N, C-alpha and C positions, 0 to 999 in steps of 0.2 A: 821970167819963168816960174812957173808955178809953180808951190813950196809941199811938196806931199805930207799927207796929216800924219802919216806913219801906215804900216800896214791893216790896223784895226782901225782908221777910221777911212782907210779904202776899200777894205772887208765892208763897212756898213756902209761904203758906197753902191757898194756893188749889190748890197746885199739890196738897197730899196731900189732897184730895176725891175725888184720880182712883186708884182703886184699881192700874189696868192699868200708868199710867205710873211710879207706885213700883214695881209689880212690875219694869218696865223698867230702873228702875234699879239696883235689888237684883241683877238678871241682870247689867248691866255690870259692877257692882263686881265680882262673880263672876267675871265672861270676866278682868276685871285683874290680881286674884288668882291666878288661874292662869295667866295669861303671868308673872306675878311668880315665882312656883314652881314653874311648870312641871321644869326639872330636877330639882326634891323629888317629884313626882309622878308621873316616868314619864321614867325612864333606867338605866343602867346607868352609870355614872359616879357613884362615892361622893359626896354632897352633904358632907360631912366624911372626912377619915381624917387621920389617925396615921402616919406612913410616917417611917423612918428617925432619928426623934425629931424630928421638927415636922409642923405643923400643913396641911393643903392643904385646898381647894376646887374635885376636880376638874372639879365639874358645868358651873362658870361656862365651860366649852369651850362646851354647847351656846351660851350667847351670845355667844361671839365665839372661835373655836381659838387664836387666839392669849394667851388668858387660861387657857388647861388649863397649871397647872406644866410646865416646859420638863423639869424631873426625871423625871415618866412616858414621856417619848418617849426620854429618853438610858438608863435604863435598858430598853428597849422593850418596854414594856404593852402596845402597840399597842391599845391601845382598852380591853384586856381587865384588869379588876382580879380580881378577887374570889380567884381562884386566883393570880394574879402576884402579889399585896400579901402573902399566907400564905407563898408559898415564897422571896420576895427580901427580906423581911421580916419571921418571925417572930413577933413583937410587936405588931404592927401593930392597927389598927382602925379597923372604919369608919360609917358612918352610911347607909345605903342610902335611894335613892329608895320612895315608897310601892308603884312598880310595877315589875318589871325587865324595863322592855323600851325597845329601843333607837328612836329618830323617824330614822335615818338605814338602817339595817342588821336583816338577821334575827341574830337570837338562837341561836346557835350549840347543838349536845350537850353537856351538862354545862358552860355556862361558867357557871349558877350549881350550884351543888350538887343535884344529882337531878332536875335538870330536862332535857326531853328538848325538841331542837332546836324551832321555828318553824314548820307548817305554810307550805307555796305554792299558788296556787292555790286550786281548789276545795274544799282541803281547808284551807283556810284560817278556815272559819267560826267566828262569834263562841265563845269557848268561857271555861274559866274561867281557862286559861293569857292568851287574851287575848280581853278581853272584846268589841271591838269587830271582832273576826276580824283578819285579815293580807292583804296587800296580794299581788302577784302574784311577789313575789322574798320574802316571807316576813316584810317589817318590820310589823310591830306597827302597826294602825289606833288605836287608843286612844295609844298615844307619838304618832300623828304628830298627831293632835288637837292633844291636849292642846299639843306644843310649836306648833302651827299657829295656837291663839290668840291668840300675840306677834307671827305677823305680819299676823293679823287687824286688830288692834287698829294694829299703827305703820301698817300702810298708812292706818286711820281718822282717827289722829289728825294722825299728822306731814302726810297728803295736806292736809287739812282749815285743819290751824296754818298750810301756807301762804299756803293756798286768801281763810284769814279776815285772816291779815295784809298781802297784796294787796289785797285787795278792799276792805276797812277804810279804808284809806290812800286809795286811789285815788278809793272816793266820797266822801270827807271832803275828799280836795283837792278834787273838781269841784266839791262841794257847799254847801261854801264861800266860795269864792272865784269859783264864778261866769262869767258872762260865756265866752271863748275858752279859760279855763281849763278851764271844767264844756264846751265844745263837744268838745276836744280827748281830754277823758278819755271820756267818751260814745262819740265815732269808735273809740277803742283797746278800749274793752268789748266794742261790735259784731265788730270786728275780732275777737275773741277766742272769740267766741258760736259766731262761724262756721266753726271750728277740732272737727275731731271730736275727741274725747280717743280713743277706740282706734285709732282712723289713726296718729293722731302716735305711739300708744306704741311700735306695732308699727314705725314707719317710724326711730325711735329704735330698736329693737331690731338692727334689720335692719342699722344704721349701728356700731353698737357693739361692741369685739370681745369685752368681760363687760361685760354688761347683768347690773343687778344692781334685788333690792328698789327698792333707795334712786333711782336712777332715775325708777320707774314712780312712786313716792309725788313724786317732782317736778314730774311731766308733770301728775299728776291735779292735782295742787296750784295750777299755771303755766295750768291751764286751768276750773277749778274756781271763783272766783272772781268770774267777771261778776255772779251772780245776787246774792248777797252786798255787790257794790258799787255794784248798782242800787238795793235798800234801802238798803242806808249814804247815798247820797246824798243818797233820798228824806227823808231822815230829820233830812239836816244843812240842805236847804234849809227845811224845814218849821220846826227848831230855831233856825236860827244867827239870825231875829231875835226872839226870846224875849224880855222884859225882862231878866230872869236874864244874858242873854246881852249885853245890851244896858248893864246895869249893869257887871258885867264887865270891856266895852270904854271906860266912861266911868273905870272903876277906873287903868286903863293897861295891862290885860293882853294881851302880843302873840297874835299867829293862832295858832299853836302852843298856849298855854298854853290860850288858849279852848275849841279843838279839842279836847283830850286831858283835859284838868281839870275842862269843864263843859262841853259836847255830847256829846260819845263815852260818857260815865256816862247819860246819859241817854237815846241813843239804841240803847245797845247786847243790849236786851231784845228786841228782836223782830228786832237780829241774832243771833241768837244761833239763830232757830230755824231757820235756812236750811244755819247751819252745822252741826248736829247731823244734819240730815237728808241734808247732803251727809256727810258721813262714814258712814251708809249707802250711801252711792250707789259711796261710793270703794270697799268693802270687797268688793260686787256685780260692780267693774270687773274690782278683782285678780284675784276666786275664776273670773270670766269669762277672763282672760287663762290664770290658772291651769291653769284644764279645756280651753283650746286649744292648752296646752302651751309657754304664752310668758311664764308667771308667773317667780318668783323660784329661778334657776338651783340644781342640788343643789348642797350637801347640804338648801337649806334646805325643812321642811313647809309647806307649807301647804294649806289646806281644798280649795281649787280641783284641786289636784295630786293630792289622792283623787280625786275625781271622774272625772278626766283618765284613773286608772288605769283606771277602770271600762271606761273605752267598751272594751278590749281585749277583755273578757271581760263580760258584761252579766249573767249567771248569775251572778256575786260582789256580789249584794244589797248586801251591807253596804256595799260601798265607793260606792254613792249612797246613800243613807239615811244614816248616821251625817255624814257631810260636810253635805246637804242642807238635813237639820235642823236641825244648827248655825248655816248658811246663812241660811236661813230666821229663826230663833230673832234672832239677833243681828241683823236688818235690820229686823224685827220691832220689838224693843225699843230702837234710835235713833228709828223712825217714832213711837212709842208716843210715847218723853218729847221730839219736837219735838213732839207735838200736844198734849202738855201743856203745854210752854213757852208754845204758841200761843196756848193758849185761859187760863190764867195771868195772860200778860202782856198782850193785849189784850183792852182793855176791851166792843170792838164785839163782839167774839166772845161777852163773857159774857153781854152784852143779850140777842145773836140769841137766844140760847140758853134764858131767861126766860120 
């Protein structure tokens, strides 16, 4: 008799039967790799260089300006590395990104030996030098798209990480204890459901002096947990009187241990589905805000901000096409993952398809 690998092994076996869901996982995995290695894919700062006898990684400045070694500011590189490295230290060497283009500024003439400056406006259509074209100011769209992947994934994972934590906590407390505790958590959930996320984000942006993408993530997370809480509550109501829970209670386990160690692992499968869909929704919200001009402030790059650049000149079709395709494919991938998880973990859906 074949040995069953447990619930999650069986769910993974069923999930693998869906080619589109597997392709979606592979696509998201590719996006994660692009986000992690964005400075090595497109940029004008060396991935690794030897300068004055020491090794540096200036490309980390794309993640955080403070991570760029201070010596290059002290020696007045002003963000231009190829010629300065040779002039200030003839023995220096550097490993450069695959594509010499910056996501925050236009490349100047001869900044890279023999390369012309980036074209701007209508002349910035896709070419060998600028794979996805350039924006109004001559900034390379491919570089902005690559570095914008980091923003897109951060918005999805961070905001839904916050939402998932709050939703599971509120739903678990209400579902397990019941009574007035359940009534209180349910009323709080209903109140939060009435708060429009976009309006709240715009209000916070108007109040804050220097809004950042982290504020947007926090607001999306703080208002996007209601569906997760209601589903968690239903699962805890269903499982709290199960035999394995009663056995744990009889063995002397406290409420916290029962909730985290016994009920939550058995309730987690259906809870993952709305979290996956929520990641796609969060990416759409951020893209919508950036398109309206309320996204992350410069010098951050995001897909929605590239779309916003096209508003002033719709003839620059590449500013609409490439970020639009990226947003569409990413949202579609997360939705396919969510549907795959839903079918793999919900026996009722599997029976209905037979």
